[in-house]
Structure formats: C-alpha cells, structure tokens
C-alpha positions in Angstrom: -12.1 -13.8 14.8 -13.7 -12.2 17.6 -11.3 -10.2 19.6 -11.4 -6.9 20.7 -7.9 -6.4 18.4 -7.3 -7.7 14.5 -4.1 -8.7 13.2 -3.2 -10.4 9.5 -0.4 -12.7 8.9 0.4 -13.9 5.6 1.2 -17.6 5.1 4.4 -16.9 4.2 5.8 -14.2 6.9 6.1 -14.5 10.5 5.9 -12.7 13.5 8.7 -13.1 16.1 7.6 -13.8 19.2 6.0 -11.1 21.8 4.9 -9.4 18.9 1.1 -9.8 19.4 1.6 -8.7 23.2 3.7 -5.6 22.8 1.0 -4.5 20.1 -1.8 -5.1 22.8 -0.5 -3.7 25.2 0.2 -0.4 23.6 -3.3 -0.6 22.1 -4.4 -1.1 25.4 -2.3 1.7 27.4 -3.4 4.3 24.4 -6.9 4.1 23.8 -6.7 7.6 21.5 -4.7 5.0 18.5 -6.7 3.0 16.7 -3.8 0.7 14.8 -0.3 0.1 15.6 2.6 -1.2 13.1 6.0 -2.9 14.3 9.4 -2.1 12.7 9.9 -5.1 9.9 13.0 -7.2 8.8 13.1 -8.2 5.5 14.4 -12.0 4.1 14.2 -14.0 1.0 12.9 -17.2 -0.2 15.2 -19.3 2.3 14.6 -17.1 5.1 17.9 -14.8 5.0 18.1 -11.7 5.9 17.2 -8.7 3.7 17.6 -6.0 6.2 15.4 -4.1 7.9 12.6 -2.2 6.1 13.2 1.5 7.3 10.0 3.8 7.4 9.7 7.4 6.4 8.9 10.4 8.4 6.2 10.6 9.9 5.8 7.1 11.7 2.9 7.3 13.9 -0.1 9.8 14.4 -2.6 11.1 11.1 -0.7 9.0 8.4 -4.0 8.9 5.9 -1.7 12.3 3.6 1.1 9.6 3.8 -0.3 6.7 2.8 -2.3 8.1 -0.1 0.7 10.4 -1.3 3.4 7.4 -1.2 0.9 5.0 -2.8 1.9 2.5 -0.3 0.8 2.0 3.7 3.0 0.2 6.0 3.0 -3.8 5.6 -0.8 -5.2 7.1 1.4 -8.1 8.6 3.0 -5.7 11.0 -0.5 -3.7 12.4 -3.1 -4.4 14.9 -6.1 -2.7 14.7 -9.2 -2.3 17.2 -12.0 -4.3 15.6 -14.8 -1.3 16.1 -12.7 1.1 14.4 -11.9 -2.0 11.0 -15.4 -2.0 11.4 -16.1 1.6 10.7 -13.6 1.6 7.8 -15.0 -1.3 6.6 -14.0 -4.7 5.8 -11.4 -6.1 3.0 -12.4 -5.4 -0.6 -12.8 -8.5 -2.4 -12.7 -6.9 -6.1 -8.6 -6.1 -5.4 -6.2 -8.9 -6.8 -3.1 -7.5 -4.3 -4.1 -3.9 -3.5 -6.3 -4.4 -0.8 -4.2 -4.4 2.1 -3.3 -0.9 1.2 -7.1 0.2 0.4 -8.2 -0.9 3.8 -5.2 0.4 5.9 -5.7 4.3 4.0 -9.2 3.8 4.9 -8.7 2.7 8.6 -5.6 6.1 8.4 -8.7 8.2 7.6 -10.6 7.5 10.5 -7.6 7.0 13.3 -4.2 7.8 14.7 -1.2 4.8 13.9 0.8 4.0 16.5 4.3 2.5 15.9 6.8 0.3 18.0 10.2 0.7 16.4 11.4 -3.1 17.8 11.6 -5.1 14.9 8.7 -7.7 15.8 7.5 -8.8 11.9 9.4 -10.3 9.0 8.3 -10.0 5.8 9.2 -12.6 3.0 10.2 -11.2 -0.5 10.4 -13.7 -3.5 11.0 -12.9 -6.9 7.9 -12.7 -9.2 5.6 -11.7 -6.7 1.9 -9.9 -6.9 3.2 -6.3 -6.5 5.0 -7.0 -10.1 2.3 -8.3 -11.5 -0.3 -6.9 -14.5 -3.3 -7.0 -12.1 -1.5 -4.9 -9.5 -1.2 -2.0 -12.1 -5.0 -2.6 -12.8 -6.0 -2.3 -9.3 -4.7 1.0 -8.8 -6.9 2.4 -11.6 -9.9 0.8 -9.3 -8.8 2.3 -6.4 -8.4 5.8 -8.1 -11.6 6.0 -8.6 -12.9 4.6 -5.7 -11.0 7.1 -3.3 -12.2 10.1 -5.6 -15.8 8.8 -4.7 -14.7 8.9 -0.9 -12.5 11.8 -0.7 -13.1 14.1 -3.6 -11.2 17.0 -1.9 -7.5 14.8 -2.0 -8.0 15.4 -6.0 -4.5 16.0 -6.6 -3.3 13.5 -4.5 -5.8 10.7 -6.2 -4.8 11.8 -9.2 -0.7 11.7 -8.5 -1.4 8.3 -7.3 -3.5 7.3 -10.8 -0.4 8.9 -13.0 2.0 6.9 -10.9 0.5 3.7 -11.7 -0.4 4.6 -15.6 3.3 5.3 -15.9 4.5 1.9 -14.4 1.8 0.2 -16.6 2.8 1.8 -19.7 6.2 0.9 -19.5 5.6 -3.0 -18.3 3.7 -2.9 -21.5 6.1 -1.3 -23.3 8.8 -3.3 -22.4 6.7 -6.1 -23.3 5.8 -5.4 -26.9 2.3 -4.1 -26.4 2.6 -0.5 -28.0 -1.0 0.4 -28.6 -1.6 -0.5 -25.1 1.4 1.2 -23.6 0.6 4.0 -25.7 -3.1 4.5 -24.5 -1.3 4.2 -20.6 1.0 7.3 -21.0 -1.6 9.2 -22.9 -3.8 8.6 -19.7 -0.9 9.7 -17.7 0.0 12.8 -19.9 -3.4 14.1 -19.4 -2.9 13.8 -15.7 0.6 15.1 -15.9 1.6 17.1 -18.7 4.7 18.2 -18.5 5.9 14.9 -17.7 9.3 14.3 -20.3 9.8 11.0 -19.9 6.3 10.1 -19.9 6.5 12.0 -23.7 9.4 10.2 -24.8 7.8 6.6 -23.9 4.9 7.8 -25.2 6.7 8.7 -28.7 8.7 5.1 -28.4 5.3 3.4 -29.0 5.1 4.6 -32.2 8.4 3.4 -33.4 
C-alpha cells in the first residue's frame, strides 16, 4: 500500500458502506489523532447477527494502558491508522501466531491517541474453534510479555498481570486436556507472579491428583 492512511480487513470480516470514508474524514479533521476505529457488529459463520460488540470506557484518547491492562485492543479490522505513525510504531511481528494485531495496536497506542466513531461500520465474524481459543495464542502471550518488558520496563505490574492471565488460561487448558505435568508448570509460573490467587493454587494441587 502507498496511501496516507492504512487499514486492514481480514478475509472473513466485512466493512459496511461508508466505513473508509468516515475514517478518512475523521483523521483529516483531527490531525492530532493517529488512529480511529468504528463501532463493531458481531456475526456468526453464516452471517447471522450476534449483536454489537460493546467497548468499555475509555473508548478514545490515550488507550495504551487500557489495552495493556485489559490484554486486548480494539479489533484491527475496525481501525484506520496514519502511515507515518504506524511505521514509527513498527510493523507486524511475524513471529506471532495470532496476537500480532494486539501487539501492533498496543505499540501504536504508545505513540498516539485513538479516536472513535460510534456508528457500527465493521462486522466481525466469530467461528467455533478460531485462533483465539488455540494453544499457540497462549504461547504468543508469553513471548509478548518478555517483549513488552523490554519496551516498557516501567509497566512491570501490568505486564506481570498480562502474563499471569495467560499462564492461568493455558494451565486450565492443559489440565482439562489431561496434560497435568505441563499444567503444573503453568500454574507454578502463575503463582510466582500472583501468589495469593486461591483458584490457581487449587488447580495447581489438582495437577497432582
């Protein structure tokens, strides 16, 4: 691509008419904002509506800490970014399996505020067994935690919480799969980060049953 603005559309999601025009007009009218995203509708594999995706406050402005603390950014398919700032933040990290969009948008949020267009102009498709529920996605989080510590050492508490959440979810996945030794290692790593979390301690002990 070679334009002033950049946006990404996955093959199974949709932009509604006016999506690109509304975002381009917003960025042209707000030179201090480097990225803007729209309201998002959800749909299943057949295109049936699953309602609107609700974004919690804050929805605009400096969203770096919001993204980091929640462990999730806005859907990249709903965002339009200024090319210069996107290049400053860096491109996609190709070592990642599926959290490359979160990683990129978090780095972008570190250098620019985000704008928000409430109108639902993006449709995001959800399918059973998608990448968000897969084992490589958990491992992405461990890689990102180390990467983020190098980029933002002052955010250690938030990064530890981000990693701990991934360790707990991965450990739960492994335990449910009967892979108790691997699950025990994940819960042990979690408890080093958050030693007083009772649910993780119980699951750790269940790995010995």
